[in-house]
Each structure stands twice: as structure tokens, then as C-alpha cells.
N, C-alpha and C positions, 0 to 999 in steps of 0.2 A: 504494500500500500504506500503510495507517495506520501512524503512528509506533510505536505500542505493538506491533503485529505484527512490524514490522521489527526493533525492539529485542529482542523475544523470540527471533526467529530468529537474530539476531546473537549473543545471549548463549548460545544453544545450539550455535552452530557451532564454537566453540573446544573444548568438551568432546567433541563428536562427532568432530572432527578428531583429538583425542588418542586417543579410543577406536579409531578406524580405524588410527591409527599403531601403537598397542600391539598390535592384532589382527594387523597385517601382520608386526610383529616376532615375535610369538608363533608365527605360521605359519611364518616363515622358520626360527625356532629348532627347531620340530618337524621340519621337512624336514631340517635339518642333523642333528638327533639321530637320525632314522630312517635316513637314507641316507648319511651321511658319518661320523658319530661311531662308533667301534668300541664294542661292548657291553663293559662292564667285567666282567660275569660270564658269560664265553663258555660255560661249562659249564651255565649256567642253573640253578644249584643253590640260589640264595638267592631268597626271596620269590616262589616259583612260584605263589602264590595271587593275584598282582596281576592277571593277565588276567581271572580269574573275578570278582575284586572290581570291576574296570572294568565288566564286564557287569552286575553287580548294581547299581552306582551309576547306570549308564545306565537300567536298568529302573526304579529308584526315581525317577529324574528324570522318566521318562515317566509314571509313576503320579501324581506330584505335578503335572505339567503338565495331565493330563486332569482331575484333581481341581480344580485352579485354574480351568480352563475351565468346569467345571460350576458352581463357585461364582460366577463372574462372570456367567454366564448366568442365575443365580437372584438376582442383585443382592446377593450377600453379599460385599461389597468387602473387609472385613478378613480373612476367611478365604481369599479369593482371594489377597490380598497374602501371607498366611502360606504358602499353597501354592506360590506362585511363588518366594518366598524359599527354601523348601525345595528346589524344583527347581533353583534357582541354586546352592545349597550342594552338592547332590548332583553337579551338573555340574562345579562347581569342584573337589570332591574327586576326581571322575573324572579331571579334567585333571592334577591332582597325581600321582595313581596311574599314569596313562598315561605321563607323563614319566618317573617312577621306573622303570616297567617297561621302557620303551625304552632308558633309560640303562643299566640292568642287563643286559637280555637281547637288545636289538635287536629286529628285526622277526621275527615268526613267519610263515613262508610256508606257503601251502596246499600239502599234500604231494603231490597228484596233479593233473595238468592233464587233466581229463576233461570230459565234457559238463556236469557240475554246476559245475565251476570256471568254464568259459567262459560258460555261459548263466544262471547264478544268482549264484554267489559274486562273481565279478569285477564284474558290473554293479552289484550291491548295494554292494560295497566302494568302487568308484569314486564312485558317487553319494553314499555316506556321507561319504567324504573331502572331496569338492568342496563338498557342502552344509554340512559342519561348518565349513569355512573361511569360508563366507558367514554361517553362523549365529552365529559368535562375535561379530563386531561388532554384528550385529543384536540379539542378546540383551542385550549391554551397553548399546546405545543405547536399547532398549526399557525396560530397568531405569532408566537415567538419566532418561528422560522421565517415568516414573511417579514416581520418588523426588523429582524436582524440581517435581512438580505440573503438568506439561504433559500433562494427561490427554487432551485431544483428539488431540494428536500421538502420544501413547502408544497410544491405541486404533487409530489408522491403521496404525502400524507393527506393532503386536501381531497384527493380522490376517494379516500375512505371517510374522512371527517365530514365532508359535505352531506352525503346521503344519510349518515348517522344523525347529524345535527338536525337535518330537515325532518327526519322521521320523528325524532324526539319532540321537536317543536309542534309538528302537526298532531301527533298523538296526544300531546298535552291538551290541545284544544278539543280533540275528540273525546277524551276522558271527561273533561268538564261538561261538554254538551250531553254526554250519556248520563252523567250523574245528575245534572239538572233535570233531564227528562224523567229519570227514575224517581226523583224527589217530588215531582208534580202529581 
């Protein structure tokens, strides 16, 4: 392996390890928040708009991702970058809102265990949660590679990150819509 390539990979390994470490800690925190920490607003009277805001932010992230994909396919790099930064901002705001909602209200459970729950809602929710856990470090690494000028590496990982991030954003909206429909 040429020295320059080895040096580039070594200089990227510490930030990537830090990103993975932060992602693992964030995931563990979310698991604790959802499954261990008691909700502070058990009556769920405050900030009841947060779940809908979460779905909106996920939807906006998905739109920004598709827009960014279009722009990179048409070689409009600066607007691609702007779209991807917008997607990142929407996803970051989602994460803040998601944490606030779960700290206040805890987890909202699907009200009935019927065929829709077992055949649609639960598989979508499980895939959403698992892939969101994988997407977090991948999104951060993809951004790091782009912002640090490692474009060939960025392109390789973005081919996996993009569909994963898009799936998580879209299924976040789908899960919310299914939950609202079931609660009515």
C-alpha cells in the first residue's frame, strides 16, 4: 500500500472510531431513555405536538435526501452539498425532538395487537429501529469524509448510506401515520 494511502486511512481512522463510539453511546442512551427512564410527564399533557413534529422532520429529511441525490446525479455539487446539509439538520432536529418527546412522554405503544400490528407495523418499526442504529454512524462518517475532502471514500460509503438514511426517514413517517390511524 502506498504511503500516502496508508497515511490517509490512518488519519481517518481516529475520527471514524470517535464517530462509532459516540453513535454507540447515543444508542445506549436512547435505549435507556425509552425502556428504563420513567417519563416525566406521565399524563402526556405538555408538548403533545412532538411526535407529529418528529414525523415532519423525518419527511423533510427524506425530501432533502432525494433532492440531494438528484443534484449529485446532475453534477450540481454545491446544491447537492446544501441539500445534504439540510437533510442532516432536519435529522439532527428530529433526534433532539425525539429525545425530548421520550423524556417527557415515554414510548407510545400500538393500541391493538391485530393483523396490521403483526404483519405491517411491527416489521416496519423493527426494521426502522435497527437500521436507524446503523444509519447514525454511517451518516456521520459519510459527512466526515465529504467535509474532509475524501471524496472517493465518501462516494463509496454514500452509496450505502443514502438508501439506508432514506429508508429510515420514510419509515419514521410511516410508523407515525400507522400509529395515529390505530389510535383513532
